[in-house]
C-alpha positions as CSV (number, residue, x, y, z in Angstrom):
1,M,351.9,139.3,154.5
2,S,353.1,141.5,157.4
3,Q,353.4,140.0,160.8
4,P,350.7,141.2,163.1
5,P,352.0,142.6,166.6
6,P,352.9,140.3,169.2
7,Q,350.2,139.4,171.9
8,R,350.5,140.4,175.4
9,G,350.4,137.7,178.4
10,F,351.4,135.0,176.0
11,G,354.7,132.9,177.1
12,A,355.7,129.6,177.7
13,P,353.2,126.9,178.8
14,Y,352.5,126.1,182.3
15,E,351.8,123.0,184.0
16,P,348.7,121.3,184.6
17,Q,347.7,121.6,188.3
18,P,346.4,118.6,190.2
19,G,342.9,119.0,190.9
20,V,342.0,121.4,187.9
21,Y,342.5,118.3,185.4
22,G,341.7,115.5,187.4
23,D,344.0,113.0,188.6
24,Q,346.1,112.1,185.9
25,G,347.1,109.1,188.2
26,Q,343.8,107.4,187.5
27,S,344.2,106.7,183.8
28,Q,344.2,103.2,183.3
29,P,344.2,102.6,179.6
30,G,342.9,99.3,178.6
31,L,339.9,97.7,177.3
32,S,337.7,97.1,180.1
33,G,336.8,101.1,179.9
34,Q,337.4,104.9,179.7
35,P,339.5,106.5,182.5
36,P,338.0,109.4,184.1
37,Q,338.1,112.6,182.0
38,P,339.1,116.3,182.9
39,S,336.8,119.0,182.8
40,Y,337.6,121.8,180.9
41,G,336.1,125.7,181.1
42,Y,338.8,128.1,179.9
43,P,337.8,130.7,177.7
44,P,339.7,131.5,174.6
45,F,342.3,134.2,174.2
46,P,341.8,136.8,171.8
47,T,343.2,136.0,168.2
48,Q,343.7,137.3,164.3
49,T,341.1,135.6,162.1
50,A,341.0,134.8,158.5
51,P,338.7,134.8,155.4
52,A,336.5,131.9,154.9
53,P,338.3,128.8,153.0
54,S,336.5,128.4,149.8
55,G,336.5,124.8,150.2
56,G,333.5,122.7,151.4
57,S,333.2,120.8,154.3
58,G,334.7,117.1,154.7
59,G,334.6,114.4,157.2
60,G,333.7,115.3,160.6
61,G,332.8,119.1,159.8
62,R,336.5,119.2,158.9
63,S,337.1,122.0,155.7
64,R,338.8,121.4,152.4
65,G,340.9,124.5,152.8
66,R,343.8,125.3,155.2
67,V,344.6,128.3,157.3
68,A,348.0,129.1,158.9
69,G,349.4,130.6,161.8
70,L,349.3,128.8,165.5
71,V,346.7,131.2,167.3
72,A,345.9,131.6,171.0
73,A,343.9,129.0,172.5
74,A,343.6,127.4,176.0
75,L,343.8,123.6,175.6
76,A,343.5,121.6,178.7
77,G,344.3,124.9,180.4
78,V,347.9,125.2,178.9
79,L,348.4,128.5,176.2
80,V,349.7,128.3,172.8
81,V,349.8,131.2,170.5
82,G,351.4,132.0,167.3
83,A,351.7,135.5,165.7
84,G,349.9,135.8,162.3
85,V,347.5,134.5,160.2
86,W,347.8,132.8,156.9
87,F,345.1,133.0,154.3
88,V,343.6,129.6,152.9
89,V,345.5,127.1,150.8
90,G,343.5,125.1,148.1
91,G,339.8,125.0,147.9
92,D,337.7,125.8,144.8
93,D,338.6,123.7,142.0
94,G,336.5,126.2,139.8
95,S,334.0,123.3,138.7
96,G,331.1,124.8,140.7
97,G,330.8,121.9,142.8
98,K,330.4,119.5,140.0
99,K,332.7,116.4,138.7
100,A,334.3,116.7,135.7
101,V,333.2,113.8,133.3
102,G,336.0,112.5,131.3
103,K,335.4,110.4,127.8
104,E,336.5,107.1,127.5
105,S,339.6,107.2,124.9
106,T,338.8,105.8,121.4
107,A,342.7,105.1,120.7
108,P,343.8,101.8,120.4
109,K,344.7,100.4,123.7
110,Q,348.6,99.7,124.2
111,P,349.8,95.9,125.0
112,G,349.5,94.8,128.4
113,T,346.9,97.5,129.6
114,E,343.4,97.6,130.8
115,D,342.9,101.5,131.0
116,G,341.8,102.5,127.7
117,A,345.2,104.1,128.0
118,K,346.2,106.5,125.0
119,G,348.3,104.6,122.4
120,G,350.1,105.8,119.4
121,K,353.4,107.9,119.7
122,E,355.3,108.4,122.9
123,P,355.0,111.7,124.3
124,D,358.1,113.8,123.5
125,V,359.6,114.5,126.4
126,P,362.9,113.7,128.1
127,G,363.2,110.5,130.1
128,A,365.0,109.6,132.8
129,A,368.6,108.9,131.0
130,E,368.1,112.5,129.2
131,L,367.4,114.1,132.6
132,S,370.5,112.6,134.8
133,K,372.8,113.7,131.6
134,G,375.2,116.1,133.4
135,R,374.7,115.6,137.1
136,K,377.0,117.1,139.4
137,D,378.9,115.0,141.9
138,G,377.2,113.7,144.8
139,E,374.2,114.0,143.0
140,A,371.7,110.9,142.3
141,P,370.3,110.0,138.9
142,V,366.7,110.1,137.5
143,R,365.8,106.4,138.0
144,W,362.6,106.6,136.2
145,V,359.4,108.5,135.0
146,E,356.0,107.6,134.8
147,N,353.8,109.8,132.1
148,N,350.5,110.0,132.1
149,R,348.5,107.3,129.6
150,I,345.1,108.5,130.7
151,D,342.5,110.1,128.8
152,L,341.6,112.7,131.5
153,P,338.2,114.6,132.0
154,E,338.3,118.3,131.4
155,G,339.5,120.1,134.5
156,G,341.8,117.3,135.5
157,V,341.6,114.5,138.4
158,N,343.0,113.7,141.9
159,A,345.7,111.2,141.8
160,Y,346.2,108.8,144.9
161,G,349.7,106.9,146.2
162,P,352.4,106.2,145.8
163,W,351.9,102.8,147.8
164,V,355.1,100.9,147.7
165,T,355.4,96.9,148.7
166,G,357.1,94.0,147.2
167,G,358.9,95.8,144.8
168,I,356.0,97.6,143.2
169,A,355.2,101.2,143.4
170,V,351.4,101.7,143.0
171,Q,349.5,104.7,141.9
172,A,345.8,105.3,141.5
173,L,344.5,107.7,138.6
174,Y,340.8,108.9,137.4
175,R,339.5,105.2,136.8
176,T,343.0,103.0,136.6
177,V,345.2,101.7,139.5
178,S,348.9,100.7,138.1
179,G,351.7,98.8,139.3
180,H,355.2,99.8,138.5
181,S,358.8,98.0,139.3
182,V,360.4,100.2,141.6
183,E,363.4,99.4,139.9
184,D,362.7,100.4,136.2
185,G,359.2,101.9,136.6
186,T,358.3,99.5,134.1
187,R,354.3,99.0,134.5
188,T,353.7,95.4,135.5
189,W,350.1,95.6,135.7
190,S,347.1,98.0,135.2
191,L,343.4,97.4,136.6
192,R,340.8,99.4,135.4
193,L,337.7,100.5,137.8
194,P,334.0,100.5,136.9
195,A,333.9,104.2,137.9
196,D,336.3,107.1,139.3
197,I,338.7,106.1,142.3
198,C,337.2,108.9,144.9
199,A,339.1,107.8,148.2
200,A,342.1,105.5,149.3
201,P,344.0,105.3,152.9
202,T,347.5,106.7,152.9
203,T,349.3,103.3,153.5
204,P,348.4,99.9,152.6
205,S,348.7,96.9,154.8
206,E,351.5,94.9,155.7
207,D,350.7,92.2,153.4
208,G,350.4,94.7,150.3
209,K,346.7,95.0,150.2
210,I,344.8,98.4,149.6
211,V,340.7,99.2,149.8
212,V,340.0,102.1,147.6
213,G,336.9,104.2,147.3
214,V,335.0,104.0,144.1
215,R,331.9,106.2,143.0
216,A,328.5,104.2,142.3
217,D,328.6,104.9,138.6
218,T,330.0,107.1,136.0
219,S,327.3,110.1,136.6
220,E,327.8,113.5,137.9
221,E,325.6,112.7,140.9
222,A,327.2,109.3,141.9
223,Q,328.4,108.8,145.6
224,C,331.4,107.7,146.8
225,D,329.7,104.7,148.4
226,R,331.7,101.2,147.1
227,I,334.9,100.3,148.3
228,M,337.0,97.4,146.9
229,M,340.1,95.7,147.8
230,I,343.1,95.4,145.5
231,D,345.9,93.2,145.8
232,L,348.8,95.7,145.1
233,I,351.5,93.1,144.2
234,T,349.2,91.3,141.6
235,G,347.2,94.1,140.4
236,K,344.2,91.6,141.3
237,A,340.6,93.0,142.4
238,G,339.4,91.2,145.7
239,W,335.9,92.0,147.6
240,K,333.6,94.7,147.1
241,A,331.0,96.5,149.5
242,E,328.7,99.3,149.3
243,L,328.6,101.7,152.0
244,E,325.5,102.8,153.7
245,R,325.4,106.5,153.6
246,K,322.0,108.1,154.7
247,G,320.8,112.0,154.7
248,L,322.1,114.8,152.8
249,Q,325.0,115.6,155.2
250,D,326.4,111.8,155.2
251,G,325.8,111.7,151.1
252,L,327.9,115.3,150.5
253,S,330.8,114.5,153.4
254,D,333.9,113.4,152.2
255,I,335.4,110.1,153.0
256,V,338.4,109.5,155.2
257,M,340.3,105.8,154.9
258,A,343.0,104.6,157.2
259,V,344.5,101.1,157.6
260,N,345.3,99.5,160.8
261,G,346.8,95.9,160.7
262,D,344.3,93.7,159.1
263,V,341.2,96.5,159.1
264,V,340.2,99.4,156.8
265,T,338.1,101.9,158.4
266,V,335.9,104.4,156.4
267,G,334.9,107.3,158.3
268,R,332.5,110.5,157.2
269,L,330.1,112.5,159.1
270,T,329.2,110.8,162.4
271,R,329.8,107.1,161.2
272,T,332.8,104.8,160.6
273,D,332.7,101.5,159.0
274,A,335.5,99.2,159.8
275,Y,336.1,96.1,157.3
276,R,338.6,93.1,157.7
277,I,341.1,93.5,154.8
278,G,341.4,89.7,154.1
279,D,338.0,89.1,153.7
280,G,336.0,91.9,153.8
281,K,334.4,90.9,156.8
282,H,332.1,94.1,158.1
283,L,333.6,94.4,161.8
284,W,331.5,97.5,163.3
285,D,329.8,100.8,162.5
286,R,328.3,103.0,165.0
287,L,329.5,102.8,168.9
288,P,327.2,102.8,172.1
289,G,326.8,106.2,173.2
290,P,326.6,109.7,171.7
291,C,330.1,109.6,170.7
292,Q,330.9,108.4,167.1
293,P,333.9,108.3,165.3
294,F,334.1,110.3,161.7
295,G,337.5,109.1,161.0
296,L,340.8,107.4,161.7
297,A,344.4,107.4,161.6
298,G,346.3,104.5,160.1
299,G,349.2,102.7,161.3
300,A,350.4,100.7,164.6
301,V,348.5,103.2,167.0
302,P,345.1,103.6,165.7
303,L,343.8,106.7,166.9
304,A,340.1,108.0,165.8
305,A,338.5,111.5,166.1
306,L,334.9,111.4,167.5
307,E,332.1,113.6,167.2
308,C,330.2,113.6,170.5
309,R,326.2,114.9,170.3
310,K,323.5,114.0,172.2
311,D,320.5,114.7,169.9
312,P,321.8,115.1,166.0
313,G,318.9,117.7,165.6
314,D,319.4,120.1,168.6
315,G,321.6,122.6,166.9
316,E,323.9,122.7,170.0
317,A,327.9,122.7,169.0
318,A,329.3,119.6,169.5
319,Q,332.4,118.5,171.2
320,Q,335.0,116.4,169.6
321,E,337.5,113.6,171.4
322,V,340.5,111.8,170.5
323,R,340.3,108.2,171.2
324,R,342.7,105.4,170.9
325,I,340.4,102.3,170.0
326,D,340.7,98.6,169.0
327,P,340.4,98.8,165.1
328,A,338.8,95.3,164.9
329,T,336.4,95.8,167.6
330,G,336.1,99.7,167.9
331,R,336.4,99.4,171.7
332,T,338.1,102.0,173.5
333,V,341.7,102.3,175.2
334,W,341.4,105.5,176.2
335,T,340.1,108.9,175.7
336,Y,341.2,112.9,175.2
337,K,338.2,115.0,175.3
338,V,338.8,118.2,173.2
339,K,338.0,121.8,174.6
340,K,334.6,122.4,173.5
341,G,334.5,124.3,170.2
342,W,337.5,122.8,168.8
343,K,337.2,120.4,166.1
344,V,339.9,117.5,165.7
345,D,342.0,118.5,162.4
346,Q,344.5,116.1,161.3
347,F,346.6,113.3,163.3
348,Y,350.1,114.7,162.6
349,S,351.5,111.6,164.9
350,T,350.0,108.5,166.5
351,N,353.4,107.5,168.1
352,P,353.5,109.4,170.0
353,P,349.9,111.4,169.8
354,V,350.0,114.9,168.3
355,V,346.4,116.2,167.6
356,S,346.1,119.4,164.9
357,L,342.8,121.2,166.3
358,R,340.9,124.0,164.6
359,Q,338.4,126.7,165.9
360,G,336.0,129.1,164.2
361,E,333.7,129.5,161.3
362,A,336.5,129.2,159.1
363,E,338.7,126.7,161.3
364,E,341.0,130.0,161.3
365,K,342.1,129.6,165.0
366,W,344.8,126.6,165.4
367,A,346.7,124.6,168.0
368,I,348.4,121.6,168.6
369,A,347.8,119.1,171.2
370,M,351.1,116.9,172.3
371,L,349.6,113.7,174.5
372,D,351.2,111.0,176.7
373,D,350.8,107.5,175.3
374,D,347.8,106.9,177.7
375,G,346.0,109.8,176.2
376,T,346.8,112.7,178.9
377,F,347.6,115.8,177.9
378,R,351.3,116.8,177.9
379,S,352.0,120.1,176.3
380,Q,351.5,122.5,173.5
381,P,354.2,123.9,171.0
382,D,355.4,127.8,172.1
383,P,355.6,129.1,168.5
384,G,356.9,132.5,169.3
385,T,356.5,134.8,166.5
386,D,356.6,132.5,163.3
387,N,354.1,131.1,161.3
388,Y,353.8,127.4,160.4
389,H,353.0,125.8,157.6
390,T,351.8,122.0,157.3
391,R,350.9,120.6,154.1
392,C,347.6,117.6,154.6
393,G,345.7,115.6,152.3
394,G,342.8,117.9,152.0
395,D,345.4,120.6,150.6
396,M,346.8,118.2,147.8
397,R,343.5,117.5,146.3
398,N,340.0,118.1,146.2
399,E,338.4,115.6,148.0
400,S,339.2,112.7,150.8
401,G,341.9,114.2,152.6
402,N,343.0,111.6,155.1
403,L,343.7,112.4,158.7
404,D,347.0,111.0,158.9
405,N,348.8,112.7,155.8
406,C,350.7,115.8,156.2
407,Y,354.1,117.1,155.4
408,G,355.5,119.9,157.3
409,V,355.7,118.0,160.8
410,A,357.3,114.9,162.1
411,A,357.5,113.9,165.9
412,D,359.3,111.4,168.2
413,A,359.1,110.8,171.8
414,R,361.6,113.9,172.6
415,T,360.8,116.2,169.7
416,L,358.2,118.0,167.5
417,Y,359.5,119.3,164.3
418,L,357.4,122.2,162.3
419,A,358.0,123.8,159.1
420,T,357.4,127.6,159.3
421,E,355.5,129.4,156.2
422,P,357.8,130.5,153.1
423,A,357.4,134.3,152.4
424,S,355.9,133.3,148.8
425,E,356.6,131.0,145.9
426,V,359.2,133.0,144.6
427,R,360.9,133.6,147.7
428,P,360.0,129.8,149.2
429,A,362.9,130.2,152.1
430,N,361.6,128.7,155.1
431,A,363.0,127.2,158.6
432,V,362.9,123.9,160.6
433,V,361.6,124.4,164.2
434,A,361.9,121.9,167.0
435,F,360.1,121.9,170.3
436,D,360.3,119.9,173.2
437,M,357.4,117.0,173.8
438,R,357.5,117.7,177.7
439,T,357.4,121.1,177.9
440,G,356.4,122.6,174.6
441,K,359.6,125.1,174.5
442,R,361.4,125.8,171.5
443,K,364.5,123.8,171.1
444,W,366.4,125.4,167.9
445,K,365.4,126.7,164.3
446,V,367.4,125.9,161.5
447,P,366.7,127.7,158.4
448,S,366.2,126.2,154.8
449,P,368.6,127.3,151.9
450,A,368.1,130.7,150.5
451,T,365.9,129.5,147.6
452,Q,364.2,126.5,148.5
453,T,361.8,125.1,150.9
454,L,362.3,122.5,153.8
455,M,359.5,120.1,155.1
456,P,359.7,117.4,157.7
457,L,358.7,113.9,156.6
458,R,359.0,111.8,159.7
459,V,361.9,110.6,162.0
460,E,364.4,107.9,161.7
461,G,366.9,106.5,163.3
462,G,366.8,109.6,165.5
463,K,367.1,112.0,163.1
464,V,364.5,114.0,161.2
465,L,363.9,113.6,157.7
466,L,363.3,116.5,155.2
467,H,362.1,116.9,151.7
468,L,364.0,119.9,150.0
469,G,362.1,121.1,147.2
470,P,363.7,122.4,144.1
471,S,364.2,126.2,143.7
472,P,361.5,128.0,141.7
473,L,361.0,129.4,138.2
474,G,363.2,132.9,138.0
475,T,366.1,131.6,140.2
476,D,369.3,129.7,139.3
477,K,368.4,125.9,139.3
478,V,369.0,123.7,142.5
479,S,367.8,120.7,142.7
480,G,365.9,119.5,145.5
481,G,366.3,116.1,147.2
482,I,366.2,114.3,151.0
483,M,368.0,116.2,153.9
484,A,368.3,115.2,157.8
485,L,368.6,117.1,160.8
486,G,370.1,115.6,164.0
487,P,368.1,116.1,167.3
488,Q,370.8,118.9,168.3
489,G,369.8,120.8,165.0
490,G,372.9,122.1,163.1
491,T,373.5,122.0,159.2
492,P,370.5,119.8,157.4
493,Q,372.9,116.9,156.0
494,P,372.0,115.7,152.7
495,V,370.8,112.2,152.3
496,L,369.7,111.9,148.8
497,R,370.4,114.8,146.3
498,H,367.9,115.0,142.9
499,P,370.1,115.7,139.8
500,T,370.4,119.8,138.7
501,P,369.6,118.6,134.7
502,A,366.1,117.4,136.3
503,V,365.3,120.5,138.2
504,D,362.4,121.7,135.5
505,A,360.9,118.2,135.6
506,E,360.9,118.2,139.4
507,R,359.2,122.0,139.1
508,T,356.2,120.4,137.9
509,F,355.6,118.3,141.0
510,R,353.6,120.7,142.6
511,G,353.0,120.0,146.5
512,P,353.9,116.2,145.8
513,Q,353.2,113.3,147.7
514,I,356.5,112.0,148.8
515,H,357.9,108.4,149.3
516,Y,361.3,108.2,150.5
517,A,363.0,104.6,151.6
518,N,366.5,102.7,151.1
519,G,368.3,105.4,149.6
520,R,365.7,105.9,146.9
521,S,362.8,108.6,146.5
522,L,359.5,109.2,144.9
523,L,357.1,111.8,143.9
524,L,353.6,111.3,142.8
525,S,351.4,114.3,141.4
526,P,348.4,114.8,143.6
527,Y,346.5,116.5,141.0
528,V,347.0,115.8,137.1
529,S,345.5,118.0,134.4
530,G,346.4,119.0,130.9
531,I,344.8,121.5,128.6
532,D,344.5,118.9,125.7
533,D,345.5,115.7,124.6
534,K,348.8,116.2,123.5
535,A,349.5,118.1,126.7
536,E,348.3,115.5,129.1
537,L,350.2,112.8,127.6
538,E,353.5,115.1,128.5
539,L,352.2,115.2,132.1
540,R,354.6,113.5,134.5
541,T,352.7,111.4,137.2
542,M,355.6,109.8,139.1
543,I,359.6,110.3,139.0
544,A,361.9,108.2,141.2
545,F,365.2,109.3,142.0
546,G,368.7,107.1,143.1
547,D,371.2,104.8,142.4
């Protein structure tokens, strides 16, 4: 796509002026109340627009589709602009809005499974040993491969995970949750669910528990209104609860789930329910006042996205807020008011707080707000002429994309790292750009290898870890892996190189969920679909690399 001409008047952000934004020194985080808030009234700058996304609306009015191009916006009076507009990624799954319904397998169950998995002959696809044969010096082996064992509905299903805890890697697929040894991939347990899984948090609790959303029954019209706790070490199901979903909008909205300590939150349009993970006790739902959370980000710093509307039926556009809250009580620690007309899209980071914001009917305008630890506005990135690309939960599956699950962006106290948009699937080269968190100015830009894409994952030990995708079909076979860049940029350094003989297998994981820890990487396919039973058995759902 050609780049539009640079827009005039867009330069580096300028600092907030005292008196306009309020006395920032008055902001006193704490549980005793909310700090004074700045007032906003700054008109947006002219922007390019993109076609409307094909996906439906999600929790809190968020679109399932994604558009690209950091565009002109006035947020807290600070200018940010990016040239270019991207088209929507993902969206319509061709189902016409109906959920695909699968049949139960009539094949005999394999020993030790409870999921109605297909028995009989093993799939005729290469295993870990074969995929590692002939690997080059410095390349890690394929540690194990997990093939699909589920009789899938027509059209395929979403996959959730991987959740890795206590030496077990867990995936949730259709109506089955299964645990696998991180050492060799052996299935250690399998739990059959009563209906389709429809939502799940990005990360589990520290003691290895997850709470997943399950549909009310197996009918096409069944709502996503049941939740169930699962022990990821043992595979045992724990407490269950039913969500109250009132009205058409609430009933149709996607669920956003997050884990903060021993609390799981389940968000959707204008309401969040919080439960204690240990025993399932319901902790809170609607908060006092007109502002209600529609989703939280998981982790040690619980950030919530809220929609504020005095009269739900007045038709006036609601204003949204970001709050740090106490997840056990819902009490506010601090508040950042989003400029009216803009919506909270994703939390790119919670520590430090970095928020993706959208505006427009198709949410085609995009801006990023970087906040201080007390919720006061800090800066916005100055994107220059590049287009940027993040891949978030809503892009990777057709429903229930969480607010805290994005690749292509990472941050620490000093630097925000963003991936640029590749030219196309056949020309996937891109770059990683670093921005100063204090000023928003660009620090450096590092290109990816010629036929591969670099996507920031997280910052660890002062370095940003990146997923390097494999080269696409039609090019020389170049494997992917995990790379690292120091705070000064330079040349990406390999941390873990996947083996060249496994490139074709690696290519089948399109837009994977990625887990990297302790020198090993694990890729999970977020959507699993086969054209027939044989093809389903040959599908790889997870692949692990490392010595």
